[in-house]
KEDO-505797 format. One line per 4 residues: number of its first residue (from 0); for each residue y, z, x of N, C-alpha, C, O, CB. Coordinates in pm, 1 decimal. Glycine has a CB too. Layout:
! residues N
NUM	Y:Z:X:Y:Z:X:Y:Z:X:Y:Z:X:Y:Z:X ~ ...
***
This chain:
! residues 78
0	-8116.2:-1707.3:14045.4:-8134.5:-1570.3:14089.3:-8097.2:-1560.5:14238.5:-8112.8:-1654.2:14316.7:-8281.7:-1523.2:14064.4 ~ -8048.8:-1445.2:14270.7:-8018.0:-1419.4:14413.8:-8095.6:-1296.9:14455.0:-8098.2:-1193.3:14388.6:-7862.5:-1398.8:14439.2 ~ -8159.3:-1316.0:14570.2:-8226.8:-1199.3:14633.2:-8154.4:-1151.2:14754.3:-8122.4:-1230.0:14843.3:-8368.9:-1233.2:14671.6 ~ -8128.1:-1026.2:14759.9:-8058.0:-966.2:14878.1:-8166.8:-892.4:14956.7:-8216.0:-788.4:14912.9:-7936.1:-864.9:14834.5
4	-8203.7:-946.9:15072.9:-8300.1:-882.8:15157.2:-8237.5:-770.7:15238.0:-8141.3:-795.1:15310.9:-8364.0:-983.2:15247.7 ~ -8289.1:-647.7:15227.7:-8238.3:-536.7:15302.6:-8296.0:-529.4:15438.0:-8415.2:-553.8:15456.5:-8262.6:-412.3:15232.5 ~ -8215.6:-496.6:15533.4:-8256.8:-473.7:15669.5:-8183.3:-348.7:15727.6:-8064.0:-330.2:15703.4:-8228.7:-600.7:15755.1 ~ -8251.4:-269.6:15799.3:-8188.4:-154.2:15869.1:-8212.9:-171.1:16016.8:-8328.6:-173.7:16058.8:-8245.5:-15.4:15818.6
8	-8110.2:-182.5:16097.2:-8118.7:-196.2:16235.4:-8025.7:-86.5:16303.1:-7904.8:-82.4:16280.7:-8080.1:-341.5:16275.3 ~ -8086.6:-4.2:16381.6:-8015.3:104.3:16453.0:-7943.1:184.7:16351.8:-7830.5:225.9:16379.3:-7916.4:50.4:16560.5 ~ -7996.5:210.5:16238.7:-7938.3:298.7:16136.3:-7832.6:226.8:16053.6:-7776.7:289.9:15964.0:-7877.1:422.7:16201.5 ~ -7801.6:102.5:16076.2:-7703.8:27.3:15998.4:-7777.8:-57.6:15894.4:-7870.2:-132.8:15925.6:-7615.3:-62.3:16091.3
12	-7734.6:-42.5:15774.7:-7799.8:-119.4:15663.8:-7717.7:-248.1:15638.8:-7594.7:-245.9:15632.9:-7809.3:-30.9:15528.6 ~ -7791.5:-360.4:15624.4:-7728.9:-487.5:15598.3:-7814.5:-566.4:15501.8:-7933.9:-538.6:15491.5:-7706.7:-565.3:15727.9 ~ -7758.7:-665.5:15428.9:-7828.3:-747.9:15341.2:-7809.0:-895.7:15367.7:-7697.9:-940.1:15396.5:-7789.9:-715.6:15207.8 ~ -7913.5:-969.8:15358.4:-7911.0:-1121.4:15373.0:-7939.7:-1180.5:15238.9:-8042.7:-1151.2:15178.3:-8017.6:-1175.0:15479.9
16	-7846.0:-1267.2:15189.0:-7859.6:-1329.8:15054.5:-7946.1:-1453.0:15062.6:-7937.9:-1530.3:15158.1:-7721.1:-1367.3:14995.6 ~ -8032.1:-1471.4:14958.1:-8109.5:-1592.7:14942.7:-8106.4:-1635.7:14793.4:-8146.7:-1561.7:14703.6:-8256.8:-1570.7:14993.1 ~ -8055.2:-1762.3:14772.2:-8052.6:-1819.6:14638.3:-8190.3:-1878.7:14603.6:-8251.2:-1948.7:14684.5:-7942.2:-1928.3:14627.8 ~ -8236.0:-1850.0:14486.1:-8363.3:-1908.9:14435.7:-8338.6:-1967.6:14299.2:-8291.4:-1897.6:14209.7:-8478.6:-1802.2:14428.7
20	-8369.3:-2095.1:14280.8:-8346.7:-2164.8:14159.6:-8473.4:-2185.7:14072.0:-8585.5:-2172.2:14121.1:-8286.2:-2294.3:14192.4 ~ -8455.6:-2216.5:13950.4:-8564.6:-2242.7:13856.0:-8664.4:-2126.6:13840.8:-8785.9:-2146.4:13843.1:-8638.8:-2365.7:13899.7 ~ -8609.0:-2003.5:13825.1:-8690.2:-1886.2:13798.2:-8699.0:-1855.7:13654.9:-8614.4:-1901.2:13577.9:-8638.3:-1769.7:13868.9 ~ -8792.6:-1784.1:13614.9:-8811.0:-1739.0:13475.9:-8827.3:-1591.6:13479.5:-8888.8:-1538.8:13572.2:-8932.9:-1806.7:13406.5
24	-8774.1:-1521.6:13380.9:-8796.3:-1379.4:13375.1:-8812.5:-1331.2:13228.6:-8766.3:-1391.6:13131.8:-8680.4:-1306.3:13443.8 ~ -8878.3:-1223.4:13223.2:-8918.6:-1166.1:13093.4:-8885.8:-1012.5:13104.9:-8949.9:-938.7:13179.6:-9079.2:-1194.6:13060.5 ~ -8785.1:-970.6:13028.5:-8756.2:-833.1:13030.2:-8800.0:-768.9:12902.4:-8790.3:-828.2:12795.0:-8613.0:-810.8:13054.4 ~ -8848.8:-646.1:12913.9:-8900.4:-568.1:12797.6:-8833.2:-434.7:12778.3:-8819.6:-357.9:12873.5:-9047.7:-544.7:12812.7
28	-8793.1:-407.1:12663.6:-8733.7:-274.4:12628.5:-8843.8:-191.7:12569.3:-8912.6:-236.7:12477.7:-8611.5:-286.8:12526.7 ~ -8862.4:-71.7:12619.5:-8965.1:12.5:12569.8:-8919.4:156.9:12596.3:-8822.6:184.8:12666.9:-9102.8:-20.3:12636.1 ~ -8996.8:245.4:12534.1:-8967.1:389.7:12549.3:-9094.7:472.1:12522.4:-9177.4:437.3:12438.1:-8851.3:433.6:12450.9 ~ -9106.4:580.4:12596.1:-9218.4:667.2:12580.6:-9167.8:803.7:12531.5:-9064.6:853.0:12577.2:-9296.9:679.2:12713.2
32	-9239.9:861.7:12440.8:-9194.9:988.6:12390.8:-9283.1:1090.6:12460.0:-9405.2:1088.4:12444.3:-9202.5:997.9:12232.9 ~ -9223.3:1178.2:12535.2:-9303.9:1283.0:12605.3:-9257.4:1422.6:12556.3:-9159.9:1433.2:12481.9:-9288.0:1270.9:12765.4 ~ -9324.6:1523.3:12596.9:-9294.1:1656.4:12551.0:-9150.5:1695.4:12560.2:-9094.4:1755.2:12468.3:-9372.0:1751.1:12624.5 ~ -9089.6:1660.7:12673.8:-8953.3:1702.7:12704.7:-8846.2:1604.7:12641.9:-8726.0:1627.2:12656.3:-8936.2:1710.2:12860.3
36	-8891.2:1499.9:12574.7:-8795.9:1409.6:12520.5:-8836.1:1261.8:12537.2:-8950.7:1226.4:12565.2:-8664.6:1434.9:12584.0 ~ -8734.3:1180.2:12518.2:-8751.5:1033.4:12530.0:-8740.5:993.2:12670.3:-8652.3:1039.8:12742.6:-8649.9:957.0:12447.4 ~ -8832.1:903.3:12713.8:-8830.6:844.0:12852.7:-8829.2:703.4:12843.4:-8920.1:646.5:12782.9:-8947.5:885.1:12937.3 ~ -8726.3:632.7:12902.3:-8717.6:486.0:12896.7:-8828.0:432.6:12987.2:-8863.0:488.6:13091.1:-8573.9:432.5:12941.7
40	-8881.2:316.6:12937.9:-8993.1:252.4:13018.6:-8966.3:102.0:13017.9:-9056.4:21.7:12993.8:-9142.0:285.0:12956.8 ~ -8842.7:66.0:13044.2:-8808.0:-78.2:13048.5:-8867.6:-142.2:13174.2:-8885.2:-74.8:13275.7:-8652.1:-98.6:13045.8 ~ -8899.0:-274.7:13167.5:-8962.2:-342.6:13273.5:-8911.0:-486.3:13273.1:-8855.6:-536.1:13175.1:-9114.6:-334.8:13260.7 ~ -8932.5:-549.8:13387.4:-8900.1:-695.7:13398.8:-9009.2:-761.2:13479.9:-9059.2:-703.6:13576.5:-8758.1:-720.7:13466.6
44	-9046.9:-884.6:13439.7:-9140.3:-965.4:13517.3:-9060.7:-1087.8:13552.5:-9005.0:-1154.1:13464.9:-9275.2:-1000.2:13438.3 ~ -9054.4:-1120.5:13689.7:-8986.4:-1242.5:13734.3:-9093.2:-1337.9:13786.7:-9179.2:-1303.7:13867.8:-8877.5:-1211.7:13845.1 ~ -9081.3:-1464.0:13732.9:-9174.2:-1566.5:13775.7:-9099.7:-1672.1:13862.3:-9006.4:-1736.6:13814.5:-9241.8:-1633.2:13651.4 ~ -9141.5:-1688.6:13988.8:-9078.1:-1783.1:14081.8:-9175.9:-1886.9:14111.9:-9279.7:-1857.3:14171.1:-9028.9:-1716.5:14210.6
48	-9149.6:-2011.7:14074.1:-9237.5:-2125.1:14108.2:-9235.6:-2137.1:14264.0:-9132.3:-2125.8:14330.0:-9188.0:-2263.2:14036.0 ~ -9355.9:-2160.4:14315.3:-9377.0:-2172.6:14459.5:-9277.9:-2272.2:14518.3:-9222.1:-2247.9:14625.3:-9522.1:-2216.4:14490.4 ~ -9255.0:-2385.0:14449.0:-9166.6:-2488.5:14501.1:-9018.8:-2440.6:14514.4:-8941.8:-2496.1:14592.7:-9173.7:-2611.2:14409.5 ~ -8981.7:-2336.9:14436.4:-8841.7:-2284.7:14440.7:-8817.0:-2202.1:14562.4:-8705.3:-2201.7:14614.1:-8810.5:-2201.0:14317.4
52	-8915.9:-2132.3:14610.5:-8896.1:-2041.1:14731.8:-9034.3:-2010.9:14790.7:-9092.1:-1903.9:14771.5:-8820.1:-1901.1:14692.0 ~ -9084.2:-2112.9:14864.3:-9218.0:-2091.5:14921.2:-9237.4:-1974.8:15018.7:-9347.9:-1925.7:15041.7:-9256.9:-2211.9:14989.5 ~ -9123.4:-1934.0:15074.0:-9130.8:-1824.6:15176.7:-9081.5:-1694.3:15118.1:-9072.1:-1594.3:15189.3:-9046.4:-1859.9:15303.8 ~ -9049.4:-1693.3:14988.0:-8997.0:-1565.2:14930.3:-9093.2:-1450.8:14947.7:-9208.8:-1464.8:14907.7:-8966.6:-1581.4:14781.6
56	-9055.1:-1341.3:15003.1:-9136.1:-1220.9:15030.3:-9056.7:-1098.5:15006.5:-9013.1:-1036.3:15103.3:-9188.9:-1220.1:15172.3 ~ -9034.3:-1058.7:14885.2:-8949.0:-936.1:14860.2:-9021.1:-812.9:14910.9:-9143.4:-801.6:14903.7:-8915.7:-918.4:14705.9 ~ -8937.8:-717.4:14964.2:-8993.9:-593.5:15012.8:-8921.1:-479.8:14941.5:-8820.6:-501.9:14873.9:-8981.3:-581.9:15168.7 ~ -8974.4:-355.0:14957.6:-8910.5:-238.1:14900.4:-8771.3:-227.3:14957.4:-8749.8:-237.8:15078.1:-8991.9:-109.9:14927.8
60	-8671.1:-204.7:14861.3:-8532.2:-197.6:14905.7:-8459.9:-328.0:14888.3:-8336.9:-326.3:14894.1:-8525.5:-155.9:15048.8 ~ -8521.7:-437.2:14868.3:-8453.4:-564.1:14837.7:-8401.3:-554.8:14689.3:-8451.6:-478.2:14607.0:-8554.1:-691.0:14858.5 ~ -8301.9:-634.8:14663.8:-8232.0:-635.9:14537.3:-8234.6:-777.0:14473.8:-8206.5:-877.7:14538.9:-8087.3:-588.2:14557.3 ~ -8268.9:-778.9:14346.9:-8267.9:-903.5:14265.4:-8149.2:-905.1:14178.3:-8128.6:-806.8:14107.1:-8393.9:-917.6:14180.0
64	-8067.1:-1007.9:14175.7:-7957.4:-1024.3:14083.0:-7986.9:-1151.4:13999.3:-7999.2:-1261.3:14053.2:-7818.6:-1034.3:14159.7 ~ -7997.5:-1132.7:13866.6:-8029.9:-1239.1:13777.7:-7905.1:-1272.8:13702.9:-7830.9:-1186.3:13656.2:-8144.7:-1202.5:13684.0 ~ -7883.1:-1408.7:13692.4:-7766.3:-1451.0:13610.3:-7814.7:-1509.3:13483.6:-7903.0:-1594.4:13494.7:-7677.3:-1552.9:13683.9 ~ -7773.3:-1479.4:13365.4:-7650.7:-1418.3:13340.0:-7650.2:-1263.5:13369.5:-7752.8:-1196.8:13356.0:-7614.8:-1446.1:13199.2
68	-7538.2:-1212.7:13407.8:-7533.3:-1076.3:13450.3:-7569.4:-969.5:13349.3:-7597.6:-856.4:13388.8:-7404.3:-1050.5:13497.3 ~ -7569.9:-1000.5:13220.1:-7617.1:-906.8:13122.0:-7764.1:-878.3:13129.7:-7812.3:-783.4:13067.9:-7584.9:-955.2:12989.6 ~ -7836.0:-957.8:13203.7:-7979.6:-936.4:13223.4:-8003.0:-822.0:13322.5:-8091.0:-738.5:13301.3:-8047.6:-1066.3:13273.8 ~ -7924.3:-818.1:13430.6:-7926.2:-705.7:13512.4:-7939.3:-726.1:13661.2:-7941.6:-838.0:13712.4:-8027.4:-626.3:13469.6
72	-7947.6:-612.9:13728.4:-7972.3:-604.4:13870.0:-8099.1:-519.7:13887.6:-8111.0:-412.0:13829.2:-7848.8:-543.2:13946.8 ~ -8189.3:-567.1:13964.9:-8318.9:-500.8:13982.1:-8346.3:-467.6:14127.6:-8320.5:-547.6:14217.5:-8430.6:-588.2:13927.6 ~ -8401.0:-343.1:14149.7:-8429.0:-304.0:14288.4:-8579.6:-302.8:14298.4:-8649.8:-250.6:14211.8:-8364.7:-162.5:14327.7 ~ -8629.3:-364.2:14410.9:-8777.2:-352.0:14434.3:-8810.4:-217.3:14480.6:-8759.2:-171.0:14582.5:-8828.1:-453.3:14536.2
76	-8899.5:-149.4:14405.0:-8935.4:-17.3:14439.0:-9078.6:-2.0:14488.7:-9109.1:91.1:14563.1:-8913.6:67.5:14324.3 ~ -9170.4:-97.2:14445.9:-9299.4:-95.0:14496.9:-9366.3:-230.3:14485.1:-9481.5:-245.9:14525.7:-9376.5:8.0:14429.6
***
């Protein structure tokens, strides 16, 4: 997995890449039916062993890229 840590300095956005090995993830496909129609409710849980990245501290705006690429790209929102 690769984590791109977002930083904004003087209005300029930049990303710093961090490789993390031996992670596990569980993605779930789901949907909610609401009055106005179908609402997707997909989610993912990423498990990072402490030994793989003891200082990993994702923040809002950071991006996770999980390989294989069909799994997806995830944005930390909260």
